[in-house]
C-alpha positions in Angstrom: 9.4 58.8 83.1 12.6 57.1 82.1 14.7 60.1 83.9 12.1 59.6 87.0 12.9 55.9 87.4 16.4 56.2 86.9 16.4 59.0 89.6 14.2 57.2 91.9 17.0 53.6 91.3 19.5 56.1 92.3 18.1 57.2 95.4 17.5 53.9 96.6 20.6 52.7 96.0 22.1 55.8 97.9 20.0 55.0 100.7 21.0 51.3 101.0 24.8 52.3 100.5 24.2 54.9 103.3 22.6 52.4 105.7 25.4 49.2 104.6 28.4 51.9 105.8 26.5 53.6 108.9 26.2 49.4 110.0 30.3 49.1 109.0 31.4 52.1 110.9 29.1 52.0 113.8 30.8 48.0 114.3 34.4 49.3 113.9 33.6 51.9 116.3 32.2 50.0 118.8 34.7 47.4 118.6 37.8 50.0 118.5 36.8 51.3 122.1 38.9 49.1 124.1 38.1 47.5 127.6 39.4 49.4 129.8 40.3 52.6 128.1 38.5 56.0 128.4 38.2 57.4 125.1 37.2 60.6 123.6 34.7 60.1 120.5 32.1 62.2 119.4 29.0 62.4 122.0 26.8 62.3 118.6 29.1 59.2 117.5 28.5 57.7 120.7 25.1 57.8 120.7 24.8 56.3 117.6 26.7 53.1 119.0 24.0 53.3 121.9 21.0 53.5 119.6 22.5 50.7 117.8 22.7 48.5 120.3 18.9 48.7 121.2 17.9 48.4 117.8 20.0 45.3 117.5 17.9 44.0 120.5 14.4 45.4 119.3 14.7 43.6 115.7 16.1 40.4 117.4 13.5 40.4 120.4 10.4 40.9 117.5 11.9 38.1 115.5 12.0 36.2 119.2 8.2 37.2 120.2 7.1 36.3 116.8 7.6 33.1 116.9 7.3 32.4 120.6 3.7 31.0 121.5 4.7 31.9 125.1 3.7 35.7 125.6 4.5 37.7 128.9 2.9 40.8 129.2 4.2 44.0 131.9 1.9 42.7 134.4 3.4 38.9 134.5 6.7 41.1 135.0 5.2 42.7 138.1 4.6 39.4 140.1 7.9 37.8 139.4 9.8 38.2 142.2 13.5 37.1 141.5 13.4 39.7 138.2 11.9 42.6 141.0 14.9 41.6 143.3 17.6 42.0 140.8 16.3 45.7 139.7 17.7 48.4 141.6 16.6 51.5 142.7 18.1 54.7 143.1 14.7 57.2 143.8 16.9 60.4 144.1 18.3 60.0 140.2 15.5 58.3 138.7 17.6 54.9 137.7 16.7 51.7 137.6 19.7 48.7 137.6 19.6 45.2 136.4 22.6 43.8 138.1 24.2 40.9 136.6 26.6 38.8 138.1 29.8 38.9 136.4 29.1 41.9 134.5 31.0 44.5 136.4 27.7 44.4 139.0 30.4 44.8 142.2 31.6 48.1 140.9 28.1 49.3 139.7 26.6 48.5 143.2 29.4 50.4 145.2 28.6 53.5 142.8 25.1 53.0 143.5 25.8 52.8 147.3 27.1 56.5 146.8 24.4 57.7 144.7 21.9 56.8 146.9 23.7 58.0 150.3 24.1 54.0 151.5 27.9 54.9 151.4 29.6 58.0 153.0 32.4 58.3 150.5 33.3 59.5 146.8 35.8 56.7 146.3 33.8 53.5 145.2 36.6 51.4 145.2 37.2 51.9 149.1 34.1 50.3 149.4 34.6 46.3 150.5 33.2 44.3 147.7 31.1 41.9 150.7 29.6 45.3 152.0 28.2 45.9 148.2 26.6 42.5 148.4 25.5 42.5 151.9 21.9 41.1 151.4 19.1 43.8 151.7 20.9 46.9 151.6 19.2 48.2 148.3 16.1 49.4 147.2 14.6 46.9 144.6 11.8 46.9 142.8 10.0 44.4 145.2 9.9 46.9 147.9 7.1 48.9 145.9 3.6 48.1 144.6 2.6 47.2 141.6 1.8 50.6 140.3 4.8 51.9 141.8 6.4 49.6 139.7 4.8 50.4 136.9 5.5 53.8 136.9 9.2 53.6 137.5 9.6 51.2 134.5 7.8 53.8 132.5 9.6 57.0 133.8 12.9 56.0 135.0 16.0 55.5 133.3 16.4 51.3 132.9 19.6 50.2 132.0 21.9 47.0 132.3 25.3 45.8 131.3 26.1 42.8 129.6 28.8 40.3 128.3 29.8 37.9 126.0 28.3 35.0 127.4 30.8 32.5 127.1 33.5 34.9 128.5 30.8 35.4 131.5 30.4 31.2 131.9 34.2 31.0 132.0 34.6 34.2 134.4 32.0 32.4 136.8 33.4 28.7 136.6 36.7 30.6 137.7 36.0 32.7 140.3 33.5 30.1 141.8 34.9 27.0 141.2 38.4 27.3 140.3 39.7 29.6 142.9 39.9 28.7 146.3 38.7 31.7 148.6 36.0 31.9 151.3 33.2 33.3 149.3 33.7 30.2 146.7 33.2 28.1 149.5 28.9 28.4 149.1 29.8 27.2 145.6 31.8 24.4 146.0 29.3 23.1 148.9 26.3 23.7 146.7 26.7 22.6 143.7 30.7 21.7 143.0 29.5 18.2 145.3 27.0 17.6 143.5 28.8 17.4 140.5 31.6 15.8 141.1 29.1 13.0 142.2 27.3 12.7 139.0 29.8 13.9 136.6 33.0 12.1 138.0 34.1 8.5 137.8 35.9 7.7 140.8 35.9 10.4 142.8 38.0 10.8 145.5 36.4 10.8 149.2 38.0 14.3 149.8 36.5 15.7 146.6 33.1 14.3 147.5 32.9 15.9 150.4 34.3 19.4 149.9 33.1 19.7 145.9 36.6 22.3 145.8 38.0 20.8 142.5 35.2 20.6 140.1 36.6 21.1 136.5 35.9 23.1 133.3 34.6 19.6 131.7 32.5 19.0 134.5 31.0 22.4 134.6 29.9 21.9 131.2 28.5 18.6 131.2 26.5 19.5 134.4 25.0 22.8 132.5 24.4 20.8 129.4 23.0 17.7 131.7 19.8 16.1 131.0 18.3 16.9 134.6 16.8 20.0 135.7 20.1 22.4 136.0 19.8 24.9 138.6 20.8 28.2 136.9 21.9 30.2 139.7 22.5 34.0 139.0 26.0 33.8 138.3 25.5 31.9 135.3 22.0 32.3 134.2 21.3 33.5 130.6 21.2 37.7 131.2 17.7 37.2 128.5 16.2 35.3 131.7 17.5 37.2 134.5 16.5 40.8 133.2 14.1 40.4 130.7 15.6 43.0 128.2 12.7 41.7 125.5 9.9 43.0 127.3 11.5 45.7 129.6 12.8 48.0 126.8 15.9 49.0 128.3 17.1 52.3 128.2 20.7 51.9 128.0 22.9 48.8 127.3 26.3 49.2 128.3 29.3 46.3 127.7 31.7 45.0 129.3 34.2 45.2 126.7 33.8 48.8 126.7 33.1 49.4 130.0 34.6 52.4 131.3 34.1 54.0 128.6 29.7 53.1 128.8 29.8 54.0 132.0 31.4 57.2 132.3 28.9 57.9 129.0 25.7 56.7 131.1 26.5 58.8 134.5 26.6 61.5 132.4 23.4 61.0 130.6 22.0 60.9 133.9 23.4 64.3 134.9 25.6 62.9 137.1 28.6 64.7 136.6 30.7 64.7 139.3 30.5 60.9 139.7 32.6 58.6 138.0 33.2 55.2 137.5 36.2 53.4 139.3 38.9 51.8 137.2 40.2 48.8 138.0 44.2 48.3 138.1 44.0 44.8 137.1 41.5 44.3 134.1 40.4 40.5 133.6 42.2 37.9 132.1 39.4 35.9 131.5 38.9 36.7 127.8 42.5 35.7 126.9 41.6 32.3 128.9 38.6 31.5 126.4 40.3 28.8 123.7 42.3 27.3 126.3 39.1 26.5 128.4 36.5 26.0 125.6 39.3 23.5 124.0 38.8 21.0 126.7 35.0 21.0 125.1 33.8 18.6 122.7 31.9 20.1 119.4 28.7 18.6 120.8 28.7 20.4 124.4 30.0 23.6 123.0 27.1 23.4 120.8 24.5 22.6 124.1 26.4 25.8 125.5 25.4 27.9 122.4 22.2 26.8 122.6 21.0 27.6 126.2 22.8 31.4 125.8 21.4 31.8 122.2 19.2 34.5 123.2 21.8 36.0 124.8 24.2 35.7 121.5 21.5 37.4 119.2 20.0 40.0 121.2 23.2 41.4 122.2 25.0 41.1 119.3 27.7 38.5 120.0 29.2 35.8 118.5 31.9 33.0 118.4 34.2 33.5 115.5 36.7 36.4 117.3 36.9 34.0 120.6 36.5 30.5 118.9 37.3 31.0 115.6 34.1 29.5 114.4 30.5 29.7 114.3 27.7 27.5 115.3 24.5 27.3 112.8 
């Protein structure tokens, strides 16, 4: 009996140790894949990384749904027009893509144009960004009947790409408020003027008229303000935009490993001749994160963290490596 107990304890200990080692190894593999670098990892190890992401998301979602009194079903989602319009459909390759602004969605839309035959080219970067973002150009789930939507959700490969919540937020600010180009004018007029009017003391007449000089501090104050903020898709939490706790995506890619993940997904989908476009000028947002967030008070950072809490948890992001400290 004593030997049997010792054997059982040894087996339990071995399982625990293996589990810890597996977790640490997968974390190391995931973090070691540099952004912008296509790596030659073993296919089995690659698959383990993606399965680990899904398992983490499912675990966090179970905890959330268990503690959340608001229960939604797939039937509810089939009438959510905003969600349905965010999921692009590729009938030829049975793909569903929930696009997330500021997470390489321009390039993924370019790829989708090629896959669906909307572009007569194999060079995704030759497709102008404004063409890829043209309203109504893609089929979305909102173009189909409820039975068709349910069939696609059950039988098509569903995927999305995610990004560190604060990095995505800063990217949205820099692109829409901190840079002066034609595509920013709508945001500066629609949101910028309101923000300056309500969050700047002694604002100049020109600033009130143009709304083109919103500071990051003012933008953060607007997002954390007491009034009902309009969460535009560019800074709306991904957990609200794509509803991953209910839709059970088959693949979760990350911006931090964009090229590796994109190439893996294309091959997984049997698209061996398709490639994801590589930018020659990578984003500098990550390097700027501490600079911008150092302008904010601890209280405002905490409020922003609470807004994007689900994104942090279900996609396994933290603040330690970026801001140097954790919250909560």
